[in-house]
MILUMDREN-749048 format. One record per residue: residue in one letter; x, y, z of N, C-alpha, C, O, CB in turn; residue number from 1. Coordinates in steps of 0.05 Angstrom, whole numbers, plus 5000, padded with zeros to 4 digits. Glycine has a CB too. Layout:
<sites>
+----+------+------+------+------+------+------+------+------+------+------+------+------+------+------+------+-----+
: aa :  n.X :  n.Y :  n.Z : ca.X : ca.Y : ca.Z :  c.X :  c.Y :  c.Z :  o.X :  o.Y :  o.Z : cb.X : cb.Y : cb.Z :   i :
+----+------+------+------+------+------+------+------+------+------+------+------+------+------+------+------+-----+
:  A :    X :    Y :    Z :    X :    Y :    Z :    X :    Y :    Z :    X :    Y :    Z :    X :    Y :    Z : NUM :
...
+----+------+------+------+------+------+------+------+------+------+------+------+------+------+------+------+-----+
</sites>
This chain:
<sites>
+----+------+------+------+------+------+------+------+------+------+------+------+------+------+------+------+-----+
: aa :  n.X :  n.Y :  n.Z : ca.X : ca.Y : ca.Z :  c.X :  c.Y :  c.Z :  o.X :  o.Y :  o.Z : cb.X : cb.Y : cb.Z :   i :
+----+------+------+------+------+------+------+------+------+------+------+------+------+------+------+------+-----+
:  X : 3452 : 6457 : 7438 : 3466 : 6449 : 7414 : 3463 : 6471 : 7393 : 3444 : 6485 : 7392 : 3454 : 6422 : 7403 :   1 :
:  X : 3484 : 6473 : 7378 : 3485 : 6494 : 7359 : 3485 : 6483 : 7330 : 3493 : 6460 : 7325 : 3510 : 6512 : 7363 :   2 :
:  X : 3476 : 6500 : 7312 : 3477 : 6493 : 7284 : 3463 : 6467 : 7277 : 3440 : 6463 : 7284 : 3506 : 6491 : 7275 :   3 :
:  X : 3478 : 6450 : 7263 : 3466 : 6425 : 7253 : 3469 : 6402 : 7272 : 3462 : 6379 : 7266 : 3479 : 6418 : 7227 :   4 :
:  X : 3479 : 6407 : 7296 : 3484 : 6385 : 7316 : 3458 : 6371 : 7322 : 3458 : 6346 : 7323 : 3496 : 6396 : 7341 :   5 :
:  X : 3436 : 6385 : 7326 : 3411 : 6373 : 7333 : 3401 : 6355 : 7310 : 3390 : 6334 : 7314 : 3390 : 6394 : 7341 :   6 :
:  X : 3404 : 6365 : 7286 : 3395 : 6350 : 7262 : 3412 : 6324 : 7260 : 3401 : 6303 : 7254 : 3398 : 6367 : 7236 :   7 :
:  X : 3438 : 6326 : 7265 : 3456 : 6303 : 7263 : 3448 : 6282 : 7284 : 3447 : 6258 : 7277 : 3485 : 6312 : 7268 :   8 :
:  X : 3442 : 6291 : 7308 : 3434 : 6272 : 7329 : 3407 : 6259 : 7322 : 3403 : 6235 : 7328 : 3433 : 6286 : 7356 :   9 :
:  X : 3389 : 6274 : 7310 : 3363 : 6263 : 7302 : 3366 : 6241 : 7281 : 3353 : 6221 : 7282 : 3345 : 6285 : 7292 :  10 :
:  X : 3384 : 6246 : 7262 : 3388 : 6227 : 7240 : 3400 : 6201 : 7252 : 3392 : 6179 : 7245 : 3407 : 6239 : 7219 :  11 :
:  X : 3419 : 6204 : 7270 : 3432 : 6181 : 7283 : 3411 : 6166 : 7300 : 3411 : 6141 : 7299 : 3455 : 6190 : 7302 :  12 :
:  X : 3394 : 6180 : 7313 : 3373 : 6166 : 7330 : 3355 : 6149 : 7312 : 3348 : 6127 : 7319 : 3357 : 6186 : 7346 :  13 :
:  X : 3346 : 6160 : 7290 : 3329 : 6145 : 7272 : 3343 : 6120 : 7261 : 3332 : 6099 : 7260 : 3319 : 6163 : 7249 :  14 :
:  X : 3369 : 6123 : 7254 : 3384 : 6101 : 7244 : 3387 : 6079 : 7265 : 3384 : 6055 : 7259 : 3412 : 6110 : 7235 :  15 :
:  X : 3392 : 6087 : 7290 : 3396 : 6068 : 7311 : 3370 : 6054 : 7318 : 3370 : 6030 : 7323 : 3406 : 6082 : 7336 :  16 :
:  X : 3348 : 6068 : 7317 : 3322 : 6055 : 7322 : 3315 : 6035 : 7300 : 3306 : 6013 : 7306 : 3299 : 6077 : 7324 :  17 :
:  X : 3320 : 6042 : 7275 : 3314 : 6024 : 7253 : 3332 : 5999 : 7255 : 3322 : 5977 : 7250 : 3319 : 6039 : 7226 :  18 :
:  X : 3357 : 6003 : 7262 : 3375 : 5980 : 7265 : 3365 : 5961 : 7286 : 3365 : 5937 : 7283 : 3404 : 5989 : 7271 :  19 :
:  X : 3356 : 5972 : 7308 : 3345 : 5956 : 7330 : 3320 : 5941 : 7321 : 3316 : 5917 : 7329 : 3338 : 5973 : 7354 :  20 :
:  X : 3303 : 5953 : 7305 : 3279 : 5940 : 7295 : 3286 : 5916 : 7278 : 3273 : 5895 : 7279 : 3261 : 5960 : 7280 :  21 :
:  X : 3306 : 5919 : 7261 : 3315 : 5897 : 7244 : 3323 : 5873 : 7261 : 3315 : 5850 : 7255 : 3338 : 5905 : 7226 :  22 :
:  X : 3337 : 5878 : 7282 : 3346 : 5857 : 7300 : 3322 : 5843 : 7313 : 3321 : 5818 : 7313 : 3365 : 5868 : 7322 :  23 :
:  X : 3303 : 5858 : 7323 : 3280 : 5847 : 7336 : 3263 : 5831 : 7317 : 3252 : 5810 : 7325 : 3263 : 5869 : 7349 :  24 :
:  X : 3260 : 5840 : 7293 : 3245 : 5825 : 7273 : 3258 : 5798 : 7267 : 3244 : 5777 : 7266 : 3243 : 5841 : 7246 :  25 :
:  X : 3284 : 5798 : 7264 : 3298 : 5772 : 7259 : 3297 : 5754 : 7284 : 3294 : 5729 : 7281 : 3328 : 5777 : 7252 :  26 :
:  X : 3298 : 5765 : 7308 : 3295 : 5749 : 7332 : 3267 : 5737 : 7334 : 3263 : 5714 : 7341 : 3301 : 5766 : 7357 :  27 :
:  X : 3247 : 5753 : 7327 : 3219 : 5745 : 7329 : 3213 : 5721 : 7311 : 3197 : 5704 : 7317 : 3200 : 5768 : 7323 :  28 :
:  X : 3227 : 5720 : 7288 : 3222 : 5699 : 7269 : 3241 : 5676 : 7272 : 3242 : 5657 : 7255 : 3223 : 5709 : 7241 :  29 :
:  X : 3257 : 5676 : 7293 : 3275 : 5654 : 7299 : 3295 : 5647 : 7278 : 3298 : 5624 : 7270 : 3259 : 5630 : 7304 :  30 :
:  X : 3309 : 5668 : 7269 : 3329 : 5664 : 7248 : 3357 : 5671 : 7258 : 3368 : 5691 : 7250 : 3322 : 5680 : 7222 :  31 :
:  X : 3368 : 5654 : 7276 : 3394 : 5662 : 7288 : 3416 : 5663 : 7268 : 3434 : 5680 : 7270 : 3401 : 5643 : 7310 :  32 :
:  X : 3416 : 5645 : 7248 : 3438 : 5645 : 7228 : 3437 : 5671 : 7211 : 3457 : 5684 : 7206 : 3436 : 5620 : 7210 :  33 :
:  X : 3413 : 5678 : 7202 : 3410 : 5703 : 7187 : 3417 : 5727 : 7204 : 3429 : 5746 : 7194 : 3381 : 5705 : 7176 :  34 :
:  X : 3409 : 5726 : 7229 : 3415 : 5748 : 7247 : 3446 : 5751 : 7250 : 3456 : 5773 : 7252 : 3402 : 5744 : 7275 :  35 :
:  X : 3460 : 5729 : 7251 : 3489 : 5729 : 7252 : 3501 : 5744 : 7228 : 3520 : 5760 : 7232 : 3500 : 5701 : 7254 :  36 :
:  X : 3491 : 5739 : 7205 : 3501 : 5752 : 7181 : 3494 : 5782 : 7181 : 3511 : 5799 : 7174 : 3490 : 5739 : 7156 :  37 :
:  X : 3470 : 5789 : 7190 : 3462 : 5817 : 7192 : 3480 : 5831 : 7212 : 3489 : 5854 : 7207 : 3432 : 5820 : 7200 :  38 :
:  X : 3485 : 5819 : 7235 : 3502 : 5831 : 7255 : 3531 : 5835 : 7245 : 3543 : 5855 : 7250 : 3503 : 5814 : 7281 :  39 :
:  X : 3540 : 5815 : 7230 : 3567 : 5817 : 7218 : 3569 : 5841 : 7199 : 3588 : 5856 : 7200 : 3575 : 5791 : 7204 :  40 :
:  X : 3549 : 5844 : 7182 : 3548 : 5866 : 7163 : 3545 : 5893 : 7178 : 3557 : 5913 : 7170 : 3525 : 5863 : 7143 :  41 :
:  X : 3530 : 5893 : 7200 : 3525 : 5917 : 7215 : 3550 : 5926 : 7231 : 3550 : 5949 : 7241 : 3502 : 5913 : 7234 :  42 :
:  X : 3570 : 5910 : 7232 : 3595 : 5918 : 7246 : 3608 : 5942 : 7232 : 3624 : 5957 : 7243 : 3615 : 5895 : 7246 :  43 :
:  X : 3600 : 5947 : 7207 : 3610 : 5970 : 7192 : 3601 : 5996 : 7205 : 3615 : 6016 : 7204 : 3601 : 5969 : 7162 :  44 :
:  X : 3578 : 5996 : 7218 : 3567 : 6020 : 7230 : 3585 : 6031 : 7252 : 3594 : 6054 : 7250 : 3539 : 6015 : 7241 :  45 :
:  X : 3592 : 6015 : 7273 : 3609 : 6027 : 7294 : 3637 : 6032 : 7284 : 3651 : 6051 : 7294 : 3610 : 6008 : 7318 :  46 :
:  X : 3647 : 6016 : 7265 : 3673 : 6022 : 7254 : 3673 : 6048 : 7238 : 3692 : 6064 : 7240 : 3682 : 5999 : 7235 :  47 :
:  X : 3653 : 6053 : 7223 : 3650 : 6079 : 7209 : 3647 : 6102 : 7229 : 3659 : 6123 : 7224 : 3626 : 6078 : 7191 :  48 :
:  X : 3632 : 6098 : 7250 : 3629 : 6119 : 7270 : 3656 : 6125 : 7283 : 3662 : 6148 : 7289 : 3609 : 6110 : 7292 :  49 :
:  X : 3672 : 6104 : 7288 : 3699 : 6108 : 7300 : 3716 : 6125 : 7281 : 3731 : 6143 : 7290 : 3713 : 6081 : 7305 :  50 :
:  X : 3715 : 6120 : 7255 : 3730 : 6136 : 7236 : 3721 : 6165 : 7236 : 3738 : 6183 : 7235 : 3727 : 6124 : 7207 :  51 :
:  X : 3695 : 6169 : 7237 : 3684 : 6197 : 7237 : 3694 : 6211 : 7262 : 3702 : 6234 : 7260 : 3653 : 6196 : 7236 :  52 :
:  X : 3692 : 6198 : 7285 : 3700 : 6211 : 7310 : 3730 : 6218 : 7309 : 3738 : 6240 : 7316 : 3694 : 6193 : 7334 :  53 :
:  X : 3746 : 6198 : 7300 : 3775 : 6203 : 7298 : 3782 : 6226 : 7279 : 3799 : 6243 : 7285 : 3789 : 6177 : 7288 :  54 :
:  X : 3769 : 6226 : 7256 : 3775 : 6247 : 7236 : 3767 : 6275 : 7245 : 3777 : 6295 : 7236 : 3761 : 6241 : 7210 :  55 :
:  X : 3748 : 6276 : 7264 : 3740 : 6302 : 7275 : 3752 : 6307 : 7302 : 3742 : 6323 : 7318 : 3709 : 6302 : 7278 :  56 :
:  X : 3775 : 6295 : 7307 : 3791 : 6299 : 7332 : 3775 : 6293 : 7357 : 3778 : 6307 : 7377 : 3800 : 6328 : 7332 :  57 :
:  X : 3758 : 6273 : 7356 : 3743 : 6264 : 7379 : 3761 : 6250 : 7399 : 3784 : 6243 : 7393 : 3720 : 6247 : 7372 :  58 :
:  X : 3751 : 6245 : 7423 : 3767 : 6232 : 7443 : 3773 : 6203 : 7436 : 3756 : 6189 : 7426 : 3753 : 6234 : 7470 :  59 :
:  X : 3797 : 6194 : 7443 : 3805 : 6166 : 7438 : 3787 : 6147 : 7453 : 3782 : 6125 : 7444 : 3834 : 6162 : 7446 :  60 :
:  X : 3777 : 6155 : 7476 : 3759 : 6138 : 7491 : 3734 : 6132 : 7476 : 3723 : 6110 : 7477 : 3752 : 6150 : 7519 :  61 :
:  X : 3724 : 6151 : 7461 : 3700 : 6146 : 7444 : 3707 : 6129 : 7420 : 3691 : 6111 : 7413 : 3688 : 6173 : 7435 :  62 :
:  X : 3730 : 6134 : 7408 : 3738 : 6118 : 7385 : 3741 : 6089 : 7392 : 3730 : 6071 : 7379 : 3765 : 6129 : 7373 :  63 :
:  X : 3757 : 6084 : 7413 : 3764 : 6056 : 7419 : 3744 : 6044 : 7439 : 3736 : 6021 : 7436 : 3792 : 6054 : 7430 :  64 :
:  X : 3737 : 6059 : 7459 : 3720 : 6048 : 7481 : 3691 : 6044 : 7472 : 3680 : 6023 : 7475 : 3721 : 6066 : 7505 :  65 :
:  X : 3680 : 6065 : 7460 : 3652 : 6063 : 7453 : 3648 : 6049 : 7426 : 3635 : 6028 : 7425 : 3640 : 6092 : 7451 :  66 :
:  X : 3660 : 6060 : 7405 : 3655 : 6048 : 7378 : 3671 : 6023 : 7373 : 3661 : 6004 : 7362 : 3662 : 6069 : 7357 :  67 :
:  X : 3696 : 6022 : 7382 : 3712 : 5998 : 7379 : 3701 : 5975 : 7396 : 3700 : 5952 : 7387 : 3741 : 6003 : 7387 :  68 :
:  X : 3692 : 5982 : 7420 : 3680 : 5962 : 7438 : 3654 : 5951 : 7426 : 3649 : 5927 : 7428 : 3675 : 5973 : 7465 :  69 :
:  X : 3638 : 5969 : 7414 : 3614 : 5960 : 7402 : 3619 : 5941 : 7378 : 3606 : 5920 : 7375 : 3597 : 5984 : 7392 :  70 :
:  X : 3639 : 5948 : 7362 : 3646 : 5931 : 7339 : 3656 : 5904 : 7348 : 3648 : 5883 : 7337 : 3667 : 5945 : 7321 :  71 :
:  X : 3672 : 5904 : 7369 : 3683 : 5878 : 7380 : 3660 : 5861 : 7391 : 3659 : 5837 : 7385 : 3704 : 5884 : 7401 :  72 :
:  X : 3642 : 5873 : 7406 : 3619 : 5858 : 7417 : 3602 : 5847 : 7394 : 3593 : 5824 : 7396 : 3603 : 5876 : 7435 :  73 :
:  X : 3598 : 5863 : 7374 : 3581 : 5853 : 7351 : 3595 : 5830 : 7336 : 3581 : 5812 : 7327 : 3576 : 5876 : 7332 :  74 :
:  X : 3621 : 5831 : 7334 : 3636 : 5809 : 7321 : 3633 : 5783 : 7337 : 3629 : 5762 : 7325 : 3665 : 5816 : 7318 :  75 :
:  X : 3635 : 5785 : 7363 : 3632 : 5761 : 7380 : 3604 : 5750 : 7378 : 3600 : 5726 : 7374 : 3639 : 5768 : 7410 :  76 :
:  X : 3584 : 5768 : 7380 : 3556 : 5759 : 7378 : 3551 : 5747 : 7350 : 3537 : 5726 : 7348 : 3537 : 5783 : 7382 :  77 :
:  X : 3562 : 5759 : 7329 : 3559 : 5748 : 7302 : 3570 : 5719 : 7301 : 3557 : 5701 : 7290 : 3572 : 5766 : 7282 :  78 :
:  X : 3594 : 5716 : 7311 : 3607 : 5690 : 7310 : 3590 : 5669 : 7326 : 3587 : 5646 : 7316 : 3635 : 5691 : 7323 :  79 :
:  X : 3579 : 5677 : 7348 : 3563 : 5658 : 7364 : 3537 : 5651 : 7349 : 3529 : 5627 : 7349 : 3556 : 5670 : 7391 :  80 :
:  X : 3525 : 5670 : 7337 : 3500 : 5665 : 7322 : 3505 : 5648 : 7297 : 3489 : 5631 : 7290 : 3487 : 5692 : 7314 :  81 :
:  X : 3527 : 5653 : 7283 : 3534 : 5638 : 7259 : 3542 : 5609 : 7267 : 3538 : 5591 : 7251 : 3556 : 5651 : 7244 :  82 :
:  X : 3553 : 5605 : 7290 : 3560 : 5578 : 7299 : 3537 : 5562 : 7309 : 3538 : 5538 : 7311 : 3581 : 5580 : 7321 :  83 :
:  X : 3514 : 5576 : 7315 : 3491 : 5561 : 7326 : 3476 : 5547 : 7304 : 3455 : 5534 : 7310 : 3472 : 5581 : 7340 :  84 :
+----+------+------+------+------+------+------+------+------+------+------+------+------+------+------+------+-----+
</sites>
């Protein structure tokens, strides 16, 4: 990796780990309704990532398949948790 690429990936990794910890904390305390709201708010993350990839001429498969798919899955999970 060249330039700031390694730093960018490190920042993303820390963000992803912290996001996962938030989810596990909410699961541990048995708060499915609150977890649903957190997941719904967190849908902004993959949508924002998709915009960044698109604006930097990234592959459409990453925009729609990876980030769009993640956002869609999170929306479904949010709806299920909020309905519980």
